[in-house]
N, C-alpha and C positions, 0 to 999 in steps of 0.2 A: 582350382576356384569354380564358382556356379556362380551365376548371372542370371536372374528373372526378371522378364516384365513383368510390371502388373498383372498382366492374362495368364499370365506363369509358363510363358513360351521361354526359351533358352533365348539369351543375349548373350555376344561374342566377344570378348574381347581379344585385347592384342595380345597375341604373345609376347614373354617376354625374352623367346629364342629370336635367333636371328633371321626374317623373314626377308630381308632385301637391303636394298641402300637405307640411312638412318634419314629422317625428315627435312629438311634444309631449315623450318623453323619450330623451335622447341616447345610450342603448342601456349595453353594458359589453362592453367586448373582454376576457377572460381568457386568458395566457400560461401554458400550463398546461407546468412543464418535469418532466424527470423523468432519472433517473440509469439510466446504462446497465451499472450496477453492483448492481441489482439488479433480479429478476429480471419482466421485462413482465408489465405486470396487476396487479402488485401498489403499488397506488395507495392514498394517504391517503384516509380517509374526507370530508373536503373535495373531492378532487379527484374523487372518486364522484359526488358533490351536484352538483357543479357541471356536469358531462358528460351528467349523466340530465336537468338540468335545462336543459340549452342547447338554442337554439332552433338550431344550427348548429354542429358539429364539424369545423374545419380542418384541413389538413397540408397541407406541401408534400412531402413524401416517400410515393412509393406504397410503400417498403417499410422506414418506420416502424416499428421494434419492437409501438410497443403498436398498433396496426391488428388484428389478432388477437385477441389480450384482449380490445377495446372492442367488435369485432363480436358474440365470445361473451357479451359482456354487453348486446347491445341495443343498443348505444350505433352509431350512423351515424356513418360521416367522409368526408367530401369531401376530395379530393383534389385541392389546388390547384394550376395550372401558370402562373404569371406571372411576369415580369424578378423579380431580387430587388429594382429600385427601384421596381416599382408595389408589389410588395408591400403598405409601412404605409399609402399610402391606399388598398387593394383590401380590407383587414383592418380598418380606420376605417370606409369607407361599410356594408361586410357589415351591424358592429356596432351602424347606426343604429336606435337604438328595438328593439332587443332584447338576447340574449344570444348572444355567440358565443365559442367557443374555438377557442384555435391551440392545437396539439401543435407546442411548441418541438420544433426537431432535435437529433439526437444531438452537434450541433457547439453546440447551444446560440444559432443563430441571431444571430453576431456582426453588432451593427451594427444590430438590427433595432428594440432600443425605444429606442434615439438617435433614427432615422429617425421611431416616432411619436413621443416627446417634439415634435420638430419641427416634424410635421402637427395637432400639437396645437396647435402656439404658432401655425402661418400660421393656422391655422382661428382660432383665438380672433381674429385679427385682421380677420377674414372677418364681415361683418355676416351674420347670418341665418346662419351652419353652427352644424352640431352635433355637436359633437365626443363620442367616446364615452369610458365612465371605462375608466380602462386599470388590470389588477391583474394581479401578477405572483405569479402561486400554485405552491409546489413541490409536484409531484405522489410524488414519494420521496425520499429521503435515503438519501445512501451513510451505511452500518453500520460504527463501528470496524471498521480494518483494510482497508476495500474495497478501496482503492486498490493490495495487494496484485493484487490483479486486472489490473491496469494490467501490472504488471512482467510477470507469466505472459505475458499476450500480448505485450508490446515483444521475452519472450526467444524466444518462441516465432516472433516474426516473424522474428529476427535470427539463426535458426539453420536456416530453413527455405527452403526453393529462391527464391532473388529474394531474398532476403535481404542480409548480411555476408559476403565468403570468409573473413576472419581469425573470427569468431566461428564459423563455419560446419566452420573444420577443428579447432577446440579441444578438445581430452580431458580426461579427467580429470588425466592424468599430466600434460599441456604447464601449465595453470592451477593446479598446485599454488603455484610459485613467487608468481601474484600471488594467491593464499591468503593465503599466509604472509606478506606485504609487505602489503596493507591490514588481515591483525589487528593488524603491529605499528602502522602507522599509526593503527590505533584507539587501542591502547594508549597511543601520544604525544600523539592528543589529551587524551585521559582526565587522565593526567598533569601536561601541561600547562594543564588547565580550561579548553582553550577550545572552547565550547559550538559556534560553528559548524563547526569542524576537526570536534568529535565528531557535528555531524549527517551530516557531509558521507560520514565515514568507517563510520558505523553503516550509511548508503547501500551503498560500496560491499564491505563483508562480506556485506549482505544479497544483494546483485547476483552475489557469486561462489555463494551456497551455493542460488539460483535457477539460474544458470547450469550449476552439477554436475547440480543434476537435470533442467533439460533435456537435458543431455548423455543422464544415466543412461533418459531417457525413450525412447531411440534404441536400446538394446540388444535384438539379437534376440531371447533369448532368456531374459534376467531382464530386463527395463523395466521400472522405478520412475516413478511424479510427484511432483513436489511434494505434492499432496494425500496421496500414499503416509505420503514424509517428516512431513509436520506430523501427519499421523492419527497414527505410529508414535508421535511427541515429543508428543502431546496424552495419549497410553493411558500413557505412563511417567511423564509430571507428574503425573499424574492417583495410579496407583501405588504414586508414592516420596513420597507428599502426603497419606498415609494418616491425617494429623491434620487434614487440610481436606477432603478428599473420604469419606473412612471417619471409623471412633468412636477411632483411636486417639490416648493423650492426650498430647503433647507441648505446653508453653508454653512452654520456653524455648531457644533457638537450639541449646547445647548440644543436647539432648533429638532436636531436630529433624536435626541431623547424623548424631548416633546412628542414629537409625530409617535415615534415606538409607542410611546404610556397611553396616547390617544387609540395609536391600533389595534394597541392588545388588550383597553377597555370596551371596545366595541365587539373583539375577537370573542373574548372570555362573557363578558356581558354582567360583570361580576356587579355586584349591591355596594359592596366597601372597598376603600381603598387598600383593606387590608387581608381582603379576598387571595386564596393562591399563595400567601407568604406561608413556606414549608415549617411548620412546627416544631420539627425534627431536626432542625441544624443546630449549630450551636450557640448557648444562650445568648452570648455579647451579641455575633453577630443577628440573631432573631432579636432581638434590644433595635440595633443599629437600624436594622430593614423596617422594623413596623415605624421607629421615629421618620425612618426617610420616605416612608410610603407615604405617611400622614401630613409630612411637608411639604412632600407634590401636587397634595388633593388637599391643602389649606384648610386642614381641621389643627388647628390647635388645640393638646389636651399636657397638661401640667403633669411630670413626671411625677413617680409615688413621692410621698414627705416623709414617709418612715424611714428610719432607723436600722430595721433590720438587715442582715445583709442583703437580700433580694434586692429592694429600696432601693439602698445605697448604691451594688453593682448596674442596677439600671440608668441612676440618674450618671452615672459614669460612661454608660455607653451612649446615651443622648447627649450626654456632652462632649462626646469625643465625635458621634456624626453630625454634630452640629458646626463643632469645629475642621471638620473635613477631613476627621483622619477613622479610619476603620478600626475599631475598637481589638476585633477582636485580632488582625496583624498586630494592634501595637504590643498587646499581652503576648502575643508569638511573640516579639523581639523581644521584650521585658524577660519573657523566660529565657532563652537562649542566654543572654548576659546573666543570667543568676543560676544557669545550668553551667555555664562559663567559672562563672566563679568557685561553686560546688569543686569541680574539677579541678580547681586550682587550691581550692585549701586543702584538697585530697592530698595532693603535689609537693606539698608544702610538710 
């Protein structure tokens, strides 16, 4: 076994052979874990306490992210270079009669705790063996939303050289069809009240957002990142919720919506109530949105009176919107019932 400290000088390990009387105390081995989603050095107070109290602090990776901040805090860390199969016994022997901290690797050191448990069981069956107490101590915790950092890392890997050839050649335009498809699948999950599907489709839509943001980051003259996207969104949400983040009074949903529309109008400086309504959305939803905007603006326009299909469908959409019904959702519900009827007929 060979162990070195960060400076490269040899570090002595307890000899597994008999060198004198066994220590009276079993010792204590602390496995200190930390999340890579929090900046290195941002550790809990119990973690700092045990680090400063430890007789020895050991690590298996010379590039462990916690080494630099620990060194600045005056905590000496020894790099342990032993085969994985020998690590449990080495750690247990190092902790006999004293306090030793093991810095868990970024991968969580899979299998280490199980191996230590087996070693403890074997030691308990050996007369005279002294097995140190084992403690798992989380040094830092993921904050809400921290897993989004993993998605940033994954998207960066996919788009970078050596990543995925298909992902690397995609553009904003080529991904439009997938964005629309994922949005519709999310709508279906919501309307079907399928919780498992809802969770999955929310992830697929989120992936599209991160994908587009990663592509935008590569623009030669006007790049922006997911941080810019989120920063703009947070600023917009706070601006449009003055009743939460400011001193505006809005105690009912109607007041909130009225404030929202007023702020949007001032922000966008639109000349018409229907400016900004995306014409690419489904036709029934488009008709309902136009009618909703006109109603809120106090503009009264009669629906077309023609008998062609377009005029008749528009009148139905306006009628549904006026009655408080989403025509798009209503038609999808009817279509699902029609689909079920077709399947029932086929089974007969």
